[in-house]
A tleap script that builds the chain and sets N, CA, C and O, in Angstrom:
source leaprc.protein.ff14SB
mol = sequence {
  NMET THR TYR GLU THR LYS TYR LEU ILE ASP
  VAL SER ASP VAL LEU GLY VAL GLU PHE GLU
  CYS LYS LYS CYS LYS THR LYS ILE ALA LEU
  ALA ILE THR ASP SER ALA LYS ALA VAL TRP
  GLU CYS PRO ILE CYS ASN GLU GLU TRP ILE
  VAL SER GLY THR ASN GLU GLN ASN ALA ILE
  GLN ASN LEU LEU ARG THR PHE LYS ASN ALA
  ALA ASP ALA LEU GLN GLY ARG THR PHE SER
  LEU LYS LEU HIE ILE ALA ALA PRO PRO LYS
  CPRO
}
set mol.1.N position { -65.898 67.113 73.758 }
set mol.1.CA position { -67.007 66.471 73.109 }
set mol.1.C position { -66.473 65.295 72.308 }
set mol.1.O position { -65.398 65.377 71.713 }
set mol.2.N position { -67.228 64.198 72.293 }
set mol.2.CA position { -66.844 62.994 71.565 }
set mol.2.C position { -67.832 62.741 70.430 }
set mol.2.O position { -69.043 62.875 70.603 }
set mol.3.N position { -67.298 62.375 69.275 }
set mol.3.CA position { -68.129 62.025 68.129 }
set mol.3.C position { -67.911 60.569 67.784 }
set mol.3.O position { -66.805 60.041 67.897 }
set mol.4.N position { -68.973 59.939 67.367 }
set mol.4.CA position { -68.879 58.544 66.955 }
set mol.4.C position { -69.587 58.389 65.615 }
set mol.4.O position { -70.712 58.859 65.445 }
set mol.5.N position { -68.940 57.743 64.684 }
set mol.5.CA position { -69.555 57.457 63.395 }
set mol.5.C position { -69.896 55.984 63.343 }
set mol.5.O position { -69.053 55.128 63.614 }
set mol.6.N position { -71.145 55.692 62.991 }
set mol.6.CA position { -71.584 54.307 62.835 }
set mol.6.C position { -72.032 54.106 61.401 }
set mol.6.O position { -72.551 55.022 60.764 }
set mol.7.N position { -71.832 52.926 60.913 }
set mol.7.CA position { -72.280 52.553 59.583 }
set mol.7.C position { -73.316 51.452 59.740 }
set mol.7.O position { -73.006 50.338 60.162 }
set mol.8.N position { -74.547 51.783 59.394 }
set mol.8.CA position { -75.661 50.859 59.559 }
set mol.8.C position { -76.387 50.698 58.228 }
set mol.8.O position { -76.511 51.652 57.459 }
set mol.9.N position { -76.862 49.491 57.963 }
set mol.9.CA position { -77.722 49.277 56.807 }
set mol.9.C position { -78.957 48.518 57.269 }
set mol.9.O position { -78.878 47.603 58.088 }
set mol.10.N position { -80.079 48.914 56.733 }
set mol.10.CA position { -81.335 48.250 57.047 }
set mol.10.C position { -81.316 46.868 56.398 }
set mol.10.O position { -80.748 46.693 55.321 }
set mol.11.N position { -81.932 45.898 57.048 }
set mol.11.CA position { -81.968 44.536 56.498 }
set mol.11.C position { -82.566 44.549 55.094 }
set mol.11.O position { -82.119 43.808 54.218 }
set mol.12.N position { -83.573 45.389 54.883 }
set mol.12.CA position { -84.212 45.439 53.560 }
set mol.12.C position { -83.303 46.066 52.502 }
set mol.12.O position { -83.581 45.947 51.309 }
set mol.13.N position { -82.219 46.735 52.918 }
set mol.13.CA position { -81.265 47.313 51.970 }
set mol.13.C position { -80.327 46.264 51.371 }
set mol.13.O position { -79.660 46.529 50.371 }
set mol.14.N position { -80.273 45.091 51.970 }
set mol.14.CA position { -79.410 44.024 51.450 }
set mol.14.C position { -80.121 43.403 50.255 }
set mol.14.O position { -81.103 42.678 50.415 }
set mol.15.N position { -79.626 43.690 49.074 }
set mol.15.CA position { -80.249 43.222 47.838 }
set mol.15.C position { -79.644 41.925 47.325 }
set mol.15.O position { -80.290 41.175 46.594 }
set mol.16.N position { -78.411 41.668 47.709 }
set mol.16.CA position { -77.749 40.470 47.237 }
set mol.16.C position { -76.338 40.379 47.767 }
set mol.16.O position { -75.930 41.149 48.637 }
set mol.17.N position { -75.609 39.436 47.235 }
set mol.17.CA position { -74.215 39.230 47.618 }
set mol.17.C position { -73.380 39.119 46.353 }
set mol.17.O position { -73.904 38.873 45.267 }
set mol.18.N position { -72.105 39.300 46.506 }
set mol.18.CA position { -71.200 39.198 45.369 }
set mol.18.C position { -70.129 38.165 45.684 }
set mol.18.O position { -69.497 38.205 46.739 }
set mol.19.N position { -69.941 37.257 44.767 }
set mol.19.CA position { -68.860 36.294 44.852 }
set mol.19.C position { -67.725 36.813 43.976 }
set mol.19.O position { -67.966 37.295 42.869 }
set mol.20.N position { -66.492 36.719 44.462 }
set mol.20.CA position { -65.339 37.095 43.642 }
set mol.20.C position { -64.326 35.968 43.675 }
set mol.20.O position { -63.919 35.517 44.746 }
set mol.21.N position { -63.929 35.523 42.516 }
set mol.21.CA position { -62.926 34.473 42.402 }
set mol.21.C position { -61.560 35.050 42.752 }
set mol.21.O position { -61.133 36.043 42.162 }
set mol.22.N position { -60.882 34.437 43.702 }
set mol.22.CA position { -59.557 34.910 44.082 }
set mol.22.C position { -58.506 34.551 43.031 }
set mol.22.O position { -57.423 35.137 43.001 }
set mol.23.N position { -58.829 33.599 42.182 }
set mol.23.CA position { -57.874 33.176 41.160 }
set mol.23.C position { -57.907 34.107 39.939 }
set mol.23.O position { -56.864 34.608 39.517 }
set mol.24.N position { -59.106 34.341 39.366 }
set mol.24.CA position { -59.180 35.122 38.123 }
set mol.24.C position { -59.885 36.469 38.295 }
set mol.24.O position { -60.001 37.235 37.339 }
set mol.25.N position { -60.353 36.758 39.509 }
set mol.25.CA position { -60.986 38.040 39.850 }
set mol.25.C position { -62.374 38.248 39.244 }
set mol.25.O position { -62.900 39.360 39.304 }
set mol.26.N position { -62.980 37.214 38.663 }
set mol.26.CA position { -64.346 37.320 38.150 }
set mol.26.C position { -65.298 37.569 39.310 }
set mol.26.O position { -65.157 36.978 40.380 }
set mol.27.N position { -66.271 38.454 39.088 }
set mol.27.CA position { -67.269 38.758 40.110 }
set mol.27.C position { -68.647 38.341 39.617 }
set mol.27.O position { -69.016 38.590 38.469 }
set mol.28.N position { -69.397 37.704 40.507 }
set mol.28.CA position { -70.756 37.266 40.207 }
set mol.28.C position { -71.675 37.832 41.276 }
set mol.28.O position { -71.466 37.595 42.466 }
set mol.29.N position { -72.690 38.580 40.861 }
set mol.29.CA position { -73.675 39.125 41.802 }
set mol.29.C position { -74.865 38.180 41.857 }
set mol.29.O position { -75.318 37.679 40.828 }
set mol.30.N position { -75.368 37.938 43.063 }
set mol.30.CA position { -76.496 37.044 43.269 }
set mol.30.C position { -77.530 37.770 44.115 }
set mol.30.O position { -77.237 38.183 45.237 }
set mol.31.N position { -78.733 37.928 43.587 }
set mol.31.CA position { -79.805 38.586 44.330 }
set mol.31.C position { -80.242 37.705 45.489 }
set mol.31.O position { -80.161 36.479 45.410 }
set mol.32.N position { -80.702 38.325 46.556 }
set mol.32.CA position { -81.197 37.587 47.727 }
set mol.32.C position { -82.285 36.604 47.312 }
set mol.32.O position { -82.377 35.508 47.866 }
set mol.33.N position { -83.100 36.987 46.352 }
set mol.33.CA position { -84.196 36.126 45.902 }
set mol.33.C position { -83.714 34.916 45.109 }
set mol.33.O position { -84.503 34.016 44.821 }
set mol.34.N position { -82.429 34.880 44.752 }
set mol.34.CA position { -81.871 33.781 43.958 }
set mol.34.C position { -81.018 32.830 44.782 }
set mol.34.O position { -80.059 32.259 44.262 }
set mol.35.N position { -81.346 32.646 46.056 }
set mol.35.CA position { -80.487 31.833 46.923 }
set mol.35.C position { -80.315 30.407 46.416 }
set mol.35.O position { -79.279 29.789 46.657 }
set mol.36.N position { -81.312 29.878 45.719 }
set mol.36.CA position { -81.202 28.506 45.210 }
set mol.36.C position { -80.231 28.424 44.032 }
set mol.36.O position { -79.783 27.335 43.676 }
set mol.37.N position { -79.901 29.573 43.425 }
set mol.37.CA position { -79.025 29.591 42.255 }
set mol.37.C position { -77.582 29.923 42.619 }
set mol.37.O position { -76.789 30.251 41.737 }
set mol.38.N position { -77.228 29.845 43.886 }
set mol.38.CA position { -75.875 30.208 44.309 }
set mol.38.C position { -74.831 29.461 43.483 }
set mol.38.O position { -75.033 28.315 43.083 }
set mol.39.N position { -73.734 30.128 43.245 }
set mol.39.CA position { -72.677 29.603 42.378 }
set mol.39.C position { -71.606 28.949 43.246 }
set mol.39.O position { -71.104 29.559 44.191 }
set mol.40.N position { -71.264 27.722 42.927 }
set mol.40.CA position { -70.294 26.998 43.755 }
set mol.40.C position { -68.931 26.868 43.102 }
set mol.40.O position { -67.997 26.352 43.715 }
set mol.41.N position { -68.805 27.331 41.864 }
set mol.41.CA position { -67.499 27.370 41.215 }
set mol.41.C position { -67.467 28.563 40.280 }
set mol.41.O position { -68.508 29.053 39.842 }
set mol.42.N position { -66.275 29.021 39.981 }
set mol.42.CA position { -66.115 30.162 39.095 }
set mol.42.C position { -66.573 29.785 37.685 }
set mol.42.O position { -66.109 28.787 37.134 }
set mol.43.N position { -67.471 30.566 37.101 }
set mol.43.CA position { -67.939 30.238 35.754 }
set mol.43.C position { -66.901 30.526 34.665 }
set mol.43.O position { -67.079 30.117 33.517 }
set mol.44.N position { -65.830 31.221 35.013 }
set mol.44.CA position { -64.806 31.554 34.025 }
set mol.44.C position { -63.634 30.575 34.074 }
set mol.44.O position { -63.279 29.980 33.057 }
set mol.45.N position { -63.033 30.408 35.255 }
set mol.45.CA position { -61.848 29.551 35.353 }
set mol.45.C position { -62.137 28.191 35.995 }
set mol.45.O position { -61.242 27.354 36.108 }
set mol.46.N position { -63.384 27.973 36.413 }
set mol.46.CA position { -63.834 26.713 37.026 }
set mol.46.C position { -63.176 26.401 38.368 }
set mol.46.O position { -63.206 25.256 38.821 }
set mol.47.N position { -62.584 27.403 39.004 }
set mol.47.CA position { -62.024 27.214 40.349 }
set mol.47.C position { -63.165 26.841 41.294 }
set mol.47.O position { -64.192 27.518 41.337 }
set mol.48.N position { -62.975 25.761 42.048 }
set mol.48.CA position { -64.021 25.339 42.981 }
set mol.48.C position { -64.072 26.304 44.166 }
set mol.48.O position { -63.050 26.588 44.791 }
set mol.49.N position { -65.266 26.802 44.465 }
set mol.49.CA position { -65.447 27.708 45.602 }
set mol.49.C position { -65.987 26.944 46.805 }
set mol.49.O position { -65.427 27.019 47.898 }
set mol.50.N position { -67.062 26.219 46.602 }
set mol.50.CA position { -67.704 25.501 47.707 }
set mol.50.C position { -68.158 24.142 47.190 }
set mol.50.O position { -68.719 24.034 46.100 }
set mol.51.N position { -67.911 23.114 47.982 }
set mol.51.CA position { -68.326 21.763 47.615 }
set mol.51.C position { -69.810 21.602 47.932 }
set mol.51.O position { -70.254 21.893 49.043 }
set mol.52.N position { -70.564 21.139 46.952 }
set mol.52.CA position { -72.002 20.938 47.108 }
set mol.52.C position { -72.291 19.951 48.246 }
set mol.52.O position { -71.603 18.942 48.400 }
set mol.53.N position { -73.318 20.264 49.034 }
set mol.53.CA position { -73.735 19.382 50.122 }
set mol.53.C position { -72.969 19.558 51.419 }
set mol.53.O position { -73.179 18.793 52.361 }
set mol.54.N position { -72.088 20.544 51.494 }
set mol.54.CA position { -71.288 20.758 52.703 }
set mol.54.C position { -71.953 21.771 53.628 }
set mol.54.O position { -72.923 22.430 53.252 }
set mol.55.N position { -71.426 21.887 54.830 }
set mol.55.CA position { -71.915 22.884 55.781 }
set mol.55.C position { -71.753 24.296 55.234 }
set mol.55.O position { -72.594 25.158 55.488 }
set mol.56.N position { -70.681 24.542 54.484 }
set mol.56.CA position { -70.466 25.862 53.910 }
set mol.56.C position { -71.576 26.223 52.929 }
set mol.56.O position { -72.080 27.347 52.940 }
set mol.57.N position { -71.954 25.273 52.085 }
set mol.57.CA position { -73.033 25.525 51.134 }
set mol.57.C position { -74.327 25.828 51.880 }
set mol.57.O position { -75.024 26.790 51.556 }
set mol.58.N position { -74.644 25.019 52.864 }
set mol.58.CA position { -75.869 25.242 53.640 }
set mol.58.C position { -75.849 26.597 54.330 }
set mol.58.O position { -76.865 27.292 54.361 }
set mol.59.N position { -74.707 26.977 54.882 }
set mol.59.CA position { -74.598 28.248 55.592 }
set mol.59.C position { -74.838 29.429 54.660 }
set mol.59.O position { -75.540 30.372 55.026 }
set mol.60.N position { -74.262 29.388 53.457 }
set mol.60.CA position { -74.442 30.493 52.513 }
set mol.60.C position { -75.888 30.577 52.049 }
set mol.60.O position { -76.457 31.667 52.000 }
set mol.61.N position { -76.491 29.443 51.707 }
set mol.61.CA position { -77.891 29.454 51.286 }
set mol.61.C position { -78.798 29.931 52.425 }
set mol.61.O position { -79.754 30.671 52.191 }
set mol.62.N position { -78.499 29.508 53.645 }
set mol.62.CA position { -79.296 29.953 54.795 }
set mol.62.C position { -79.144 31.450 55.034 }
set mol.62.O position { -80.113 32.125 55.381 }
set mol.63.N position { -77.933 31.973 54.851 }
set mol.63.CA position { -77.713 33.407 55.011 }
set mol.63.C position { -78.559 34.199 54.024 }
set mol.63.O position { -79.218 35.167 54.405 }
set mol.64.N position { -78.544 33.795 52.764 }
set mol.64.CA position { -79.331 34.485 51.748 }
set mol.64.C position { -80.818 34.422 52.070 }
set mol.64.O position { -81.522 35.425 51.959 }
set mol.65.N position { -81.293 33.256 52.464 }
set mol.65.CA position { -82.714 33.111 52.828 }
set mol.65.C position { -83.059 33.940 54.055 }
set mol.65.O position { -84.143 34.517 54.135 }
set mol.66.N position { -82.142 34.000 55.006 }
set mol.66.CA position { -82.390 34.753 56.233 }
set mol.66.C position { -82.587 36.236 55.939 }
set mol.66.O position { -83.503 36.855 56.482 }
set mol.67.N position { -81.745 36.811 55.090 }
set mol.67.CA position { -81.918 38.222 54.732 }
set mol.67.C position { -83.269 38.451 54.074 }
set mol.67.O position { -83.978 39.398 54.416 }
set mol.68.N position { -83.628 37.586 53.129 }
set mol.68.CA position { -84.916 37.735 52.441 }
set mol.68.C position { -86.068 37.585 53.419 }
set mol.68.O position { -86.985 38.408 53.421 }
set mol.69.N position { -86.040 36.546 54.256 }
set mol.69.CA position { -87.124 36.307 55.211 }
set mol.69.C position { -87.236 37.432 56.231 }
set mol.69.O position { -88.344 37.835 56.584 }
set mol.70.N position { -86.106 37.942 56.708 }
set mol.70.CA position { -86.125 39.028 57.688 }
set mol.70.C position { -86.717 40.292 57.081 }
set mol.70.O position { -87.547 40.952 57.705 }
set mol.71.N position { -86.295 40.630 55.869 }
set mol.71.CA position { -86.826 41.824 55.207 }
set mol.71.C position { -88.336 41.696 55.009 }
set mol.71.O position { -89.074 42.654 55.238 }
set mol.72.N position { -88.794 40.530 54.589 }
set mol.72.CA position { -90.231 40.306 54.397 }
set mol.72.C position { -90.982 40.397 55.724 }
set mol.72.O position { -92.044 41.016 55.797 }
set mol.73.N position { -90.434 39.784 56.769 }
set mol.73.CA position { -91.114 39.746 58.073 }
set mol.73.C position { -91.186 41.116 58.732 }
set mol.73.O position { -92.101 41.373 59.513 }
set mol.74.N position { -90.247 41.992 58.436 }
set mol.74.CA position { -90.198 43.300 59.085 }
set mol.74.C position { -91.036 44.363 58.388 }
set mol.74.O position { -91.187 45.466 58.913 }
set mol.75.N position { -91.581 44.054 57.225 }
set mol.75.CA position { -92.404 45.046 56.522 }
set mol.75.C position { -93.619 45.402 57.378 }
set mol.75.O position { -94.341 44.524 57.851 }
set mol.76.N position { -93.830 46.704 57.568 }
set mol.76.CA position { -94.985 47.174 58.318 }
set mol.76.C position { -94.843 47.114 59.828 }
set mol.76.O position { -95.781 47.449 60.550 }
set mol.77.N position { -93.691 46.694 60.314 }
set mol.77.CA position { -93.486 46.604 61.766 }
set mol.77.C position { -93.201 47.989 62.337 }
set mol.77.O position { -92.905 48.928 61.598 }
set mol.78.N position { -93.291 48.103 63.647 }
set mol.78.CA position { -93.086 49.391 64.314 }
set mol.78.C position { -91.639 49.606 64.746 }
set mol.78.O position { -91.362 50.462 65.586 }
set mol.79.N position { -90.722 48.840 64.180 }
set mol.79.CA position { -89.291 49.015 64.452 }
set mol.79.C position { -88.529 48.615 63.203 }
set mol.79.O position { -89.090 48.020 62.283 }
set mol.80.N position { -87.269 48.939 63.178 }
set mol.80.CA position { -86.423 48.511 62.067 }
set mol.80.C position { -85.245 47.722 62.625 }
set mol.80.O position { -84.874 47.873 63.789 }
set mol.81.N position { -84.680 46.900 61.796 }
set mol.81.CA position { -83.510 46.107 62.168 }
set mol.81.C position { -82.395 46.492 61.222 }
set mol.81.O position { -82.545 46.400 60.004 }
set mol.82.N position { -81.277 46.923 61.781 }
set mol.82.CA position { -80.149 47.357 60.965 }
set mol.82.C position { -78.903 46.559 61.323 }
set mol.82.O position { -78.724 46.122 62.460 }
set mol.83.N position { -78.063 46.384 60.337 }
set mol.83.CA position { -76.790 45.709 60.527 }
set mol.83.C position { -75.707 46.758 60.722 }
set mol.83.O position { -75.607 47.704 59.942 }
set mol.84.N position { -74.910 46.595 61.745 }
set mol.84.CA position { -73.786 47.496 62.009 }
set mol.84.C position { -72.605 46.919 61.255 }
set mol.84.O position { -72.182 45.793 61.515 }
set mol.85.N position { -72.073 47.696 60.316 }
set mol.85.CA position { -70.993 47.181 59.479 }
set mol.85.C position { -69.699 47.964 59.716 }
set mol.85.O position { -69.709 49.059 60.278 }
set mol.86.N position { -68.607 47.382 59.281 }
set mol.86.CA position { -67.305 48.039 59.447 }
set mol.86.C position { -67.251 49.300 58.601 }
set mol.86.O position { -67.857 49.381 57.532 }
set mol.87.N position { -66.524 50.268 59.094 }
set mol.87.CA position { -66.328 51.524 58.369 }
set mol.87.C position { -65.504 51.250 57.108 }
set mol.87.O position { -64.648 50.365 57.094 }
set mol.88.N position { -65.773 52.016 56.055 }
set mol.88.CA position { -64.937 51.869 54.858 }
set mol.88.C position { -63.485 52.204 55.189 }
set mol.88.O position { -63.221 53.044 56.050 }
set mol.89.N position { -62.552 51.556 54.514 }
set mol.89.CA position { -61.133 51.859 54.781 }
set mol.89.C position { -60.809 53.292 54.395 }
set mol.89.O position { -61.336 53.824 53.418 }
set mol.90.N position { -59.946 53.898 55.167 }
set mol.90.CA position { -59.528 55.270 54.874 }
set mol.90.C position { -58.530 55.258 53.741 }
set mol.90.O position { -57.666 54.383 53.676 }
set mol.91.N position { -58.643 56.237 52.837 }
set mol.91.CA position { -57.706 56.272 51.697 }
set mol.91.C position { -56.291 56.568 52.113 }
set mol.91.O position { -55.398 56.628 51.268 }
savepdb mol mol.pdb
quit
């Protein structure tokens, strides 16, 4: 017999994203509804994360909007959409 473990999250379960500065380890949580307020530099050490007006900035803002729009669009539908994510690392 074969067993398979999958890790899935519903699109509506995605509440936000977390930015972590690789320089000073500061973490900033951003709700999906706050996509316009995305942080482009570390508020503690001022390390630049993303240059304003670049493809990277657009991609991150679009990702946040996509999660919000998908969750809203799927409410009341006869199916669910889930993201297949990597398994947590083994201790």
